[in-house]
PDB file as gemmi writes it, atoms N, CA and C in Angstrom:
CRYST1    1.000    1.000    1.000  90.00  90.00  90.00 P 1                      
ATOM      1  N   UNK A   1     -10.351 -99.428 203.110  1.00  0.00           N  
ATOM      2  CA  UNK A   1      -9.413 -99.866 202.106  1.00  0.00           C  
ATOM      3  C   UNK A   1      -8.291 -98.841 202.045  1.00  0.00           C  
ATOM      4  N   UNK A   2      -7.079 -99.340 201.995  1.00  0.00           N  
ATOM      5  CA  UNK A   2      -5.930 -98.439 201.964  1.00  0.00           C  
ATOM      6  C   UNK A   2      -5.809 -97.782 200.584  1.00  0.00           C  
ATOM      7  N   UNK A   3      -5.004 -96.737 200.542  1.00  0.00           N  
ATOM      8  CA  UNK A   3      -4.801 -96.035 199.270  1.00  0.00           C  
ATOM      9  C   UNK A   3      -4.082 -96.919 198.264  1.00  0.00           C  
ATOM     10  N   UNK A   4      -3.155 -97.731 198.736  1.00  0.00           N  
ATOM     11  CA  UNK A   4      -2.432 -98.633 197.834  1.00  0.00           C  
ATOM     12  C   UNK A   4      -3.380 -99.668 197.231  1.00  0.00           C  
ATOM     13  N   UNK A   5      -4.244-100.244 198.059  1.00  0.00           N  
ATOM     14  CA  UNK A   5      -5.195-101.240 197.563  1.00  0.00           C  
ATOM     15  C   UNK A   5      -6.148-100.618 196.542  1.00  0.00           C  
ATOM     16  N   UNK A   6      -6.623 -99.428 196.826  1.00  0.00           N  
ATOM     17  CA  UNK A   6      -7.517 -98.744 195.893  1.00  0.00           C  
ATOM     18  C   UNK A   6      -6.806 -98.440 194.580  1.00  0.00           C  
ATOM     19  N   UNK A   7      -5.548 -98.033 194.660  1.00  0.00           N  
ATOM     20  CA  UNK A   7      -4.776 -97.750 193.452  1.00  0.00           C  
ATOM     21  C   UNK A   7      -4.598 -99.007 192.605  1.00  0.00           C  
ATOM     22  N   UNK A   8      -4.261-100.133 193.236  1.00  0.00           N  
ATOM     23  CA  UNK A   8      -4.075-101.374 192.491  1.00  0.00           C  
ATOM     24  C   UNK A   8      -5.387-101.860 191.893  1.00  0.00           C  
ATOM     25  N   UNK A   9      -6.496-101.655 192.605  1.00  0.00           N  
ATOM     26  CA  UNK A   9      -7.800-102.039 192.070  1.00  0.00           C  
ATOM     27  C   UNK A   9      -8.131-101.223 190.820  1.00  0.00           C  
ATOM     28  N   UNK A  10      -7.900 -99.929 190.877  1.00  0.00           N  
ATOM     29  CA  UNK A  10      -8.164 -99.054 189.731  1.00  0.00           C  
ATOM     30  C   UNK A  10      -7.271 -99.440 188.554  1.00  0.00           C  
ATOM     31  N   UNK A  11      -5.989 -99.715 188.812  1.00  0.00           N  
ATOM     32  CA  UNK A  11      -5.077-100.114 187.742  1.00  0.00           C  
ATOM     33  C   UNK A  11      -5.494-101.439 187.113  1.00  0.00           C  
ATOM     34  N   UNK A  12      -5.961-102.379 187.912  1.00  0.00           N  
ATOM     35  CA  UNK A  12      -6.408-103.667 187.370  1.00  0.00           C  
ATOM     36  C   UNK A  12      -7.638-103.481 186.495  1.00  0.00           C  
ATOM     37  N   UNK A  13      -8.588-102.667 186.945  1.00  0.00           N  
ATOM     38  CA  UNK A  13      -9.793-102.416 186.147  1.00  0.00           C  
ATOM     39  C   UNK A  13      -9.443-101.692 184.850  1.00  0.00           C  
ATOM     40  N   UNK A  14      -8.506-100.754 184.922  1.00  0.00           N  
ATOM     41  CA  UNK A  14      -8.081-100.047 183.710  1.00  0.00           C  
ATOM     42  C   UNK A  14      -7.408-100.998 182.725  1.00  0.00           C  
ATOM     43  N   UNK A  15      -6.590-101.925 183.207  1.00  0.00           N  
ATOM     44  CA  UNK A  15      -5.930-102.882 182.323  1.00  0.00           C  
ATOM     45  C   UNK A  15      -6.947-103.798 181.651  1.00  0.00           C  
ATOM     46  N   UNK A  16      -7.973-104.200 182.392  1.00  0.00           N  
ATOM     47  CA  UNK A  16      -9.028-105.033 181.805  1.00  0.00           C  
ATOM     48  C   UNK A  16      -9.799-104.246 180.754  1.00  0.00           C  
ATOM     49  N   UNK A  17     -10.084-102.984 181.046  1.00  0.00           N  
ATOM     50  CA  UNK A  17     -10.805-102.149 180.079  1.00  0.00           C  
ATOM     51  C   UNK A  17      -9.980-101.945 178.808  1.00  0.00           C  
ATOM     52  N   UNK A  18      -8.687-101.733 178.963  1.00  0.00           N  
ATOM     53  CA  UNK A  18      -7.815-101.560 177.788  1.00  0.00           C  
ATOM     54  C   UNK A  18      -7.808-102.841 176.961  1.00  0.00           C  
ATOM     55  N   UNK A  19      -7.755-103.987 177.623  1.00  0.00           N  
ATOM     56  CA  UNK A  19      -7.760-105.257 176.903  1.00  0.00           C  
ATOM     57  C   UNK A  19      -9.058-105.428 176.117  1.00  0.00           C  
ATOM     58  N   UNK A  20     -10.168-105.030 176.696  1.00  0.00           N  
ATOM     59  CA  UNK A  20     -11.460-105.168 176.016  1.00  0.00           C  
ATOM     60  C   UNK A  20     -11.612-104.198 174.858  1.00  0.00           C  
ATOM     61  N   UNK A  21     -10.975-103.035 174.937  1.00  0.00           N  
ATOM     62  CA  UNK A  21     -11.131-102.016 173.900  1.00  0.00           C  
ATOM     63  C   UNK A  21     -10.153-102.158 172.739  1.00  0.00           C  
ATOM     64  N   UNK A  22      -9.114-102.994 172.913  1.00  0.00           N  
ATOM     65  CA  UNK A  22      -8.139-103.165 171.837  1.00  0.00           C  
ATOM     66  C   UNK A  22      -8.744-103.971 170.690  1.00  0.00           C  
ATOM     67  N   UNK A  23      -8.362-103.639 169.453  1.00  0.00           N  
ATOM     68  CA  UNK A  23      -8.828-104.466 168.328  1.00  0.00           C  
ATOM     69  C   UNK A  23      -8.176-105.850 168.370  1.00  0.00           C  
ATOM     70  N   UNK A  24      -8.803-106.804 167.694  1.00  0.00           N  
ATOM     71  CA  UNK A  24      -8.331-108.187 167.723  1.00  0.00           C  
ATOM     72  C   UNK A  24      -6.941-108.316 167.110  1.00  0.00           C  
ATOM     73  N   UNK A  25      -6.597-107.435 166.187  1.00  0.00           N  
ATOM     74  CA  UNK A  25      -5.314-107.535 165.498  1.00  0.00           C  
ATOM     75  C   UNK A  25      -4.116-107.230 166.402  1.00  0.00           C  
ATOM     76  N   UNK A  26      -4.359-106.670 167.562  1.00  0.00           N  
ATOM     77  CA  UNK A  26      -3.264-106.329 168.484  1.00  0.00           C  
ATOM     78  C   UNK A  26      -3.184-107.366 169.605  1.00  0.00           C  
ATOM     79  N   UNK A  27      -2.844-108.595 169.232  1.00  0.00           N  
ATOM     80  CA  UNK A  27      -2.783-109.688 170.206  1.00  0.00           C  
ATOM     81  C   UNK A  27      -1.697-109.480 171.250  1.00  0.00           C  
ATOM     82  N   UNK A  28      -0.573-108.921 170.847  1.00  0.00           N  
ATOM     83  CA  UNK A  28       0.538-108.736 171.784  1.00  0.00           C  
ATOM     84  C   UNK A  28       0.165-107.756 172.887  1.00  0.00           C  
ATOM     85  N   UNK A  29      -0.446-106.654 172.503  1.00  0.00           N  
ATOM     86  CA  UNK A  29      -0.851-105.672 173.518  1.00  0.00           C  
ATOM     87  C   UNK A  29      -1.958-106.231 174.413  1.00  0.00           C  
ATOM     88  N   UNK A  30      -2.810-107.080 173.865  1.00  0.00           N  
ATOM     89  CA  UNK A  30      -3.841-107.725 174.679  1.00  0.00           C  
ATOM     90  C   UNK A  30      -3.237-108.627 175.734  1.00  0.00           C  
ATOM     91  N   UNK A  31      -2.195-109.351 175.339  1.00  0.00           N  
ATOM     92  CA  UNK A  31      -1.506-110.220 176.300  1.00  0.00           C  
ATOM     93  C   UNK A  31      -0.831-109.394 177.386  1.00  0.00           C  
ATOM     94  N   UNK A  32      -0.236-108.286 177.002  1.00  0.00           N  
ATOM     95  CA  UNK A  32       0.419-107.400 177.984  1.00  0.00           C  
ATOM     96  C   UNK A  32      -0.623-106.825 178.943  1.00  0.00           C  
ATOM     97  N   UNK A  33      -1.784-106.436 178.411  1.00  0.00           N  
ATOM     98  CA  UNK A  33      -2.840-105.878 179.261  1.00  0.00           C  
ATOM     99  C   UNK A  33      -3.379-106.933 180.225  1.00  0.00           C  
ATOM    100  N   UNK A  34      -3.546-108.163 179.756  1.00  0.00           N  
ATOM    101  CA  UNK A  34      -4.026-109.239 180.635  1.00  0.00           C  
ATOM    102  C   UNK A  34      -3.008-109.558 181.724  1.00  0.00           C  
ATOM    103  N   UNK A  35      -1.743-109.564 181.352  1.00  0.00           N  
ATOM    104  CA  UNK A  35      -0.688-109.806 182.339  1.00  0.00           C  
ATOM    105  C   UNK A  35      -0.666-108.690 183.378  1.00  0.00           C  
ATOM    106  N   UNK A  36      -0.778-107.452 182.917  1.00  0.00           N  
ATOM    107  CA  UNK A  36      -0.822-106.321 183.841  1.00  0.00           C  
ATOM    108  C   UNK A  36      -2.008-106.400 184.778  1.00  0.00           C  
ATOM    109  N   UNK A  37      -3.165-106.805 184.237  1.00  0.00           N  
ATOM    110  CA  UNK A  37      -4.354-106.944 185.080  1.00  0.00           C  
ATOM    111  C   UNK A  37      -4.135-108.001 186.155  1.00  0.00           C  
ATOM    112  N   UNK A  38      -3.502-109.105 185.796  1.00  0.00           N  
ATOM    113  CA  UNK A  38      -3.222-110.150 186.772  1.00  0.00           C  
ATOM    114  C   UNK A  38      -2.256-109.702 187.847  1.00  0.00           C  
ATOM    115  N   UNK A  39      -1.233-108.971 187.441  1.00  0.00           N  
ATOM    116  CA  UNK A  39      -0.246-108.470 188.407  1.00  0.00           C  
ATOM    117  C   UNK A  39      -0.898-107.469 189.358  1.00  0.00           C  
ATOM    118  N   UNK A  40      -1.668-106.538 188.794  1.00  0.00           N  
ATOM    119  CA  UNK A  40      -2.297-105.530 189.648  1.00  0.00           C  
ATOM    120  C   UNK A  40      -3.357-106.137 190.557  1.00  0.00           C  
ATOM    121  N   UNK A  41      -4.069-107.149 190.080  1.00  0.00           N  
ATOM    122  CA  UNK A  41      -5.055-107.816 190.938  1.00  0.00           C  
ATOM    123  C   UNK A  41      -4.355-108.546 192.084  1.00  0.00           C  
ATOM    124  N   UNK A  42      -3.218-109.175 191.796  1.00  0.00           N  
ATOM    125  CA  UNK A  42      -2.455-109.850 192.855  1.00  0.00           C  
ATOM    126  C   UNK A  42      -1.932-108.845 193.881  1.00  0.00           C  
ATOM    127  N   UNK A  43      -1.453-107.720 193.391  1.00  0.00           N  
ATOM    128  CA  UNK A  43      -0.970-106.681 194.312  1.00  0.00           C  
ATOM    129  C   UNK A  43      -2.120-106.097 195.133  1.00  0.00           C  
ATOM    130  N   UNK A  44      -3.311-106.026 194.543  1.00  0.00           N  
ATOM    131  CA  UNK A  44      -4.488-105.564 195.272  1.00  0.00           C  
ATOM    132  C   UNK A  44      -4.797-106.496 196.441  1.00  0.00           C  
ATOM    133  N   UNK A  45      -4.784-107.795 196.170  1.00  0.00           N  
ATOM    134  CA  UNK A  45      -5.050-108.771 197.241  1.00  0.00           C  
ATOM    135  C   UNK A  45      -3.963-108.696 198.309  1.00  0.00           C  
ATOM    136  N   UNK A  46      -2.715-108.551 197.886  1.00  0.00           N  
ATOM    137  CA  UNK A  46      -1.620-108.427 198.851  1.00  0.00           C  
ATOM    138  C   UNK A  46      -1.781-107.167 199.703  1.00  0.00           C  
ATOM    139  N   UNK A  47      -2.212-106.073 199.090  1.00  0.00           N  
ATOM    140  CA  UNK A  47      -2.413-104.837 199.848  1.00  0.00           C  
ATOM    141  C   UNK A  47      -3.565-104.991 200.838  1.00  0.00           C  
ATOM    142  N   UNK A  48      -4.572-105.774 200.482  1.00  0.00           N  
ATOM    143  CA  UNK A  48      -5.654-106.029 201.435  1.00  0.00           C  
ATOM    144  C   UNK A  48      -5.145-106.823 202.634  1.00  0.00           C  
ATOM    145  N   UNK A  49      -4.276-107.803 202.382  1.00  0.00           N  
ATOM    146  CA  UNK A  49      -3.723-108.577 203.486  1.00  0.00           C  
ATOM    147  C   UNK A  49      -2.863-107.701 204.385  1.00  0.00           C  
ATOM    148  N   UNK A  50      -2.050-106.861 203.783  1.00  0.00           N  
ATOM    149  CA  UNK A  50      -1.178-105.987 204.566  1.00  0.00           C  
ATOM    150  C   UNK A  50      -2.015-104.986 205.356  1.00  0.00           C  
ATOM    151  N   UNK A  51      -3.088-104.510 204.747  1.00  0.00           N  
ATOM    152  CA  UNK A  51      -3.969-103.565 205.425  1.00  0.00           C  
ATOM    153  C   UNK A  51      -4.903-104.228 206.421  1.00  0.00           C  
ATOM    154  N   UNK A  52      -4.809-105.551 206.539  1.00  0.00           N  
ATOM    155  CA  UNK A  52      -5.595-106.341 207.489  1.00  0.00           C  
ATOM    156  C   UNK A  52      -7.093-106.195 207.279  1.00  0.00           C  
ATOM    157  N   UNK A  53      -7.491-106.043 206.044  1.00  0.00           N  
ATOM    158  CA  UNK A  53      -8.920-105.978 205.750  1.00  0.00           C  
ATOM    159  C   UNK A  53      -9.504-107.373 205.608  1.00  0.00           C  
ATOM    160  N   UNK A  54      -8.639-108.355 205.336  1.00  0.00           N  
ATOM    161  CA  UNK A  54      -9.066-109.739 205.282  1.00  0.00           C  
ATOM    162  C   UNK A  54      -8.481-110.415 206.509  1.00  0.00           C  
ATOM    163  N   UNK A  55      -9.338-110.938 207.356  1.00  0.00           N  
ATOM    164  CA  UNK A  55      -8.871-111.567 208.585  1.00  0.00           C  
ATOM    165  C   UNK A  55      -9.307-113.029 208.577  1.00  0.00           C  
ATOM    166  N   UNK A  56      -8.398-113.887 209.014  1.00  0.00           N  
ATOM    167  CA  UNK A  56      -8.701-115.299 209.085  1.00  0.00           C  
ATOM    168  C   UNK A  56      -9.026-115.676 210.525  1.00  0.00           C  
ATOM    169  N   UNK A  57      -9.888-116.671 210.673  1.00  0.00           N  
ATOM    170  CA  UNK A  57     -10.312-117.128 211.980  1.00  0.00           C  
ATOM    171  C   UNK A  57      -9.233-118.046 212.556  1.00  0.00           C  
ATOM    172  N   UNK A  58      -8.645-117.700 213.693  1.00  0.00           N  
ATOM    173  CA  UNK A  58      -7.594-118.542 214.264  1.00  0.00           C  
ATOM    174  C   UNK A  58      -8.118-119.819 214.902  1.00  0.00           C  
ATOM    175  N   UNK A  59      -9.421-120.068 214.874  1.00  0.00           N  
ATOM    176  CA  UNK A  59     -10.015-121.250 215.487  1.00  0.00           C  
ATOM    177  C   UNK A  59      -9.775-122.484 214.626  1.00  0.00           C  
ATOM    178  N   UNK A  60      -9.095-122.336 213.515  1.00  0.00           N  
ATOM    179  CA  UNK A  60      -8.853-123.464 212.629  1.00  0.00           C  
ATOM    180  C   UNK A  60      -7.899-124.489 213.241  1.00  0.00           C  
ATOM    181  N   UNK A  61      -7.231-124.138 214.323  1.00  0.00           N  
ATOM    182  CA  UNK A  61      -6.355-125.097 215.001  1.00  0.00           C  
ATOM    183  C   UNK A  61      -7.206-126.150 215.704  1.00  0.00           C  
ATOM    184  N   UNK A  62      -6.689-127.363 215.733  1.00  0.00           N  
ATOM    185  CA  UNK A  62      -7.437-128.437 216.393  1.00  0.00           C  
ATOM    186  C   UNK A  62      -7.296-128.316 217.907  1.00  0.00           C  
ATOM    187  N   UNK A  63      -8.372-128.598 218.595  1.00  0.00           N  
ATOM    188  CA  UNK A  63      -8.361-128.569 220.050  1.00  0.00           C  
ATOM    189  C   UNK A  63      -7.712-129.833 220.579  1.00  0.00           C  
ATOM    190  N   UNK A  64      -6.945-129.695 221.659  1.00  0.00           N  
ATOM    191  CA  UNK A  64      -6.296-130.853 222.270  1.00  0.00           C  
ATOM    192  C   UNK A  64      -7.307-131.604 223.112  1.00  0.00           C  
ATOM    193  N   UNK A  65      -7.348-132.937 222.964  1.00  0.00           N  
ATOM    194  CA  UNK A  65      -8.334-133.733 223.748  1.00  0.00           C  
ATOM    195  C   UNK A  65      -7.977-133.845 225.204  1.00  0.00           C  
TER     196      UNK A  65                                                      
END                                                                             
């Protein structure tokens, strides 16, 4: 796993933890934390693709008869 992917994973987990630890009365900050978690999770997946840790099988193309 690349350093960027690991960093985004840690940031996403931290945002989720912050959202869980906030009191219910702070709805706005909870929404910001959830949005941040979603952004960091998306960047984590993108960093995995760039780092080629997720590989797709090229056999998905149809064979010519």
